[in-house]
C-alpha positions as CSV (number, residue, x, y, z in Angstrom):
1,X,0.4,-0.1,0.1
2,X,1.3,3.2,-0.9
3,X,2.1,5.8,2.3
4,X,0.2,9.0,2.5
5,X,1.9,12.0,1.9
6,X,2.8,14.9,4.6
7,X,-0.2,16.5,3.1
8,X,-2.7,13.7,2.9
9,X,-1.8,12.7,6.4
10,X,-2.3,16.3,7.6
11,X,-5.8,16.3,5.7
12,X,-6.5,13.1,7.3
13,X,-6.0,13.8,10.9
14,X,-7.5,17.2,10.8
15,X,-11.5,15.3,8.7
16,X,-14.0,15.2,10.9
17,X,-15.7,12.4,13.2
18,X,-12.6,9.8,12.9
19,X,-12.2,8.1,16.2
20,X,-8.5,7.2,17.4
21,X,-7.8,4.1,19.6
22,X,-4.8,4.8,22.0
23,X,-2.9,2.1,23.6
24,X,-1.4,1.9,26.6
25,X,0.2,-0.8,29.0
26,X,-1.4,-1.8,32.3
27,X,0.4,-2.3,35.2
28,X,0.7,-6.1,34.6
29,X,2.3,-5.1,31.2
30,X,-0.9,-5.9,29.2
31,X,-2.1,-3.8,26.6
32,X,-5.2,-1.4,26.9
33,X,-7.0,-0.3,23.7
34,X,-9.8,2.6,24.3
35,X,-11.3,4.0,21.2
36,X,-11.3,8.0,21.9
37,X,-11.6,11.7,20.4
38,X,-8.7,13.7,19.4
39,X,-7.3,16.8,17.9
40,X,-4.0,17.1,15.2
41,X,-2.5,20.6,15.7
42,X,0.9,21.8,15.3
43,X,2.0,18.2,14.2
44,X,0.9,16.8,17.7
45,X,-1.7,14.4,18.5
46,X,-3.7,15.5,21.8
47,X,-6.3,13.3,23.6
48,X,-7.7,14.0,27.3
49,X,-8.3,10.9,29.3
50,X,-11.0,11.8,32.4
51,X,-9.1,11.4,35.9
52,X,-10.5,8.1,36.9
53,X,-9.8,6.0,33.7
54,X,-7.8,3.3,33.6
55,X,-5.9,4.7,30.6
56,X,-5.0,7.9,32.5
57,X,-3.5,6.0,35.4
58,X,-1.4,4.4,32.8
59,X,0.1,7.1,31.1
60,X,0.8,8.6,34.2
61,X,2.9,5.4,35.7
62,X,4.1,4.7,31.6
63,X,3.7,7.1,28.8
64,X,4.5,4.8,25.8
65,X,1.9,4.8,23.7
66,X,0.4,3.0,20.4
67,X,-2.1,5.2,18.4
68,X,-4.4,3.9,15.3
69,X,-6.2,6.1,13.3
70,X,-8.2,5.0,10.8
71,X,-11.3,4.5,8.3
72,X,-13.8,2.0,7.2
73,X,-14.4,3.2,3.3
74,X,-11.8,3.4,0.7
75,X,-9.0,4.4,0.2
76,X,-8.8,2.7,3.8
77,X,-6.3,5.4,4.8
78,X,-4.3,4.7,8.3
79,X,-2.0,6.6,10.6
80,X,-0.2,4.4,13.1
81,X,2.3,6.5,15.7
82,X,4.0,4.7,18.3
83,X,5.8,7.3,21.0
84,X,5.7,8.8,24.1
85,X,2.8,11.3,25.5
86,X,3.8,14.2,26.8
87,X,1.3,15.5,29.7
88,X,0.5,19.4,28.5
89,X,-2.1,19.9,31.6
90,X,-2.7,17.6,34.6
91,X,-6.0,16.8,36.0
92,X,-7.3,19.4,38.0
93,X,-6.3,22.3,35.3
94,X,-9.4,21.9,32.5
95,X,-10.1,25.6,33.1
96,X,-7.4,26.8,31.6
97,X,-7.6,24.5,28.3
98,X,-11.5,24.2,28.0
99,X,-11.6,26.1,24.8
100,X,-9.0,23.5,23.3
101,X,-11.3,20.8,24.7
102,X,-14.2,22.5,22.7
103,X,-12.5,22.5,19.5
104,X,-12.0,18.8,20.0
105,X,-15.5,18.2,20.6
106,X,-16.7,20.1,17.7
107,X,-14.5,17.9,15.7
108,X,-17.5,15.0,16.3
109,X,-20.4,17.0,16.9
110,X,-22.2,20.1,16.3
111,X,-21.5,23.3,18.0
112,X,-24.8,23.3,20.2
113,X,-24.0,19.8,21.4
114,X,-20.2,19.9,21.8
115,X,-21.1,23.0,24.5
116,X,-24.0,20.9,25.7
117,X,-21.3,17.9,26.5
118,X,-18.9,19.9,27.8
119,X,-21.4,21.5,30.5
120,X,-22.8,18.0,31.2
121,X,-19.3,17.1,31.9
122,X,-17.9,20.0,33.2
123,X,-17.4,18.7,36.7
124,X,-15.2,15.4,35.2
125,X,-11.8,16.5,35.2
126,X,-9.4,15.8,32.5
127,X,-5.7,15.7,31.7
128,X,-4.4,16.9,28.4
129,X,-1.6,14.9,26.7
130,X,-0.1,15.3,23.3
131,X,2.2,12.9,21.3
132,X,4.2,15.1,19.0
133,X,4.7,13.1,15.5
134,X,8.4,14.1,15.1
135,X,9.4,12.2,18.0
136,X,7.6,9.4,17.1
137,X,7.5,6.7,14.8
138,X,4.7,7.5,12.4
139,X,3.2,4.7,9.5
140,X,0.8,5.6,7.0
141,X,-0.8,3.8,4.3
142,X,-4.1,3.5,1.8
143,X,-5.0,1.5,-0.8
144,X,-4.0,3.0,-4.5
145,X,-6.1,5.3,-5.9
146,X,-6.7,6.8,-9.3
147,X,-4.3,5.5,-11.9
148,X,-1.8,4.0,-9.5
149,X,-0.8,0.6,-10.0
150,X,-3.3,-1.4,-8.0
151,X,-0.7,-4.8,-7.8
152,X,1.8,-5.2,-4.8
153,X,-0.5,-3.0,-2.6
154,X,0.8,-5.1,0.3
155,X,4.8,-4.4,1.8
156,X,7.0,-7.1,0.0
157,X,7.8,-8.6,3.4
158,X,4.1,-10.3,3.4
159,X,4.6,-11.8,-0.1
160,X,6.0,-15.6,0.1
161,X,8.7,-16.0,-3.2
162,X,7.7,-18.5,-5.9
163,X,10.7,-20.4,-4.4
164,X,8.9,-20.9,-0.9
165,X,6.7,-23.6,-0.4
166,X,3.5,-22.5,2.0
167,X,3.3,-23.7,5.4
168,X,1.3,-26.9,5.3
169,X,2.1,-28.2,2.0
């Protein structure tokens, strides 16, 4: 699959309504994956765990994350990010960055619903984290579009050469 260009990646990450899944590491080493809202601004992905969420506890203990942002319809654009989440604002400082949270909410619901959601959850403190893409491992891909070659859409490592015998034969 061809990678997204930087402009394609940036446009995709700024589209409304696309969820992100964040993977964090539990204390026992097992992964926890949570689908969430996010924002992409100034070369970083921002997200907001609530104070009592398990994945916020995981981040406080171990800031390593894997982020998956993808879409269901063709061309199946995907952005996979592995990196370290930086704490921008800890729990209890929501008033400082509430307007930023409004922008996140407006990516998913209309302005009136976003304001209603914020008012309904104003007593639920959140933290604000970010993952700068420049310090993370970022992989992108999509299906070929337009007149791009539709063959060889998988990475070469997935193809078995003709001289190899498939397992079980």
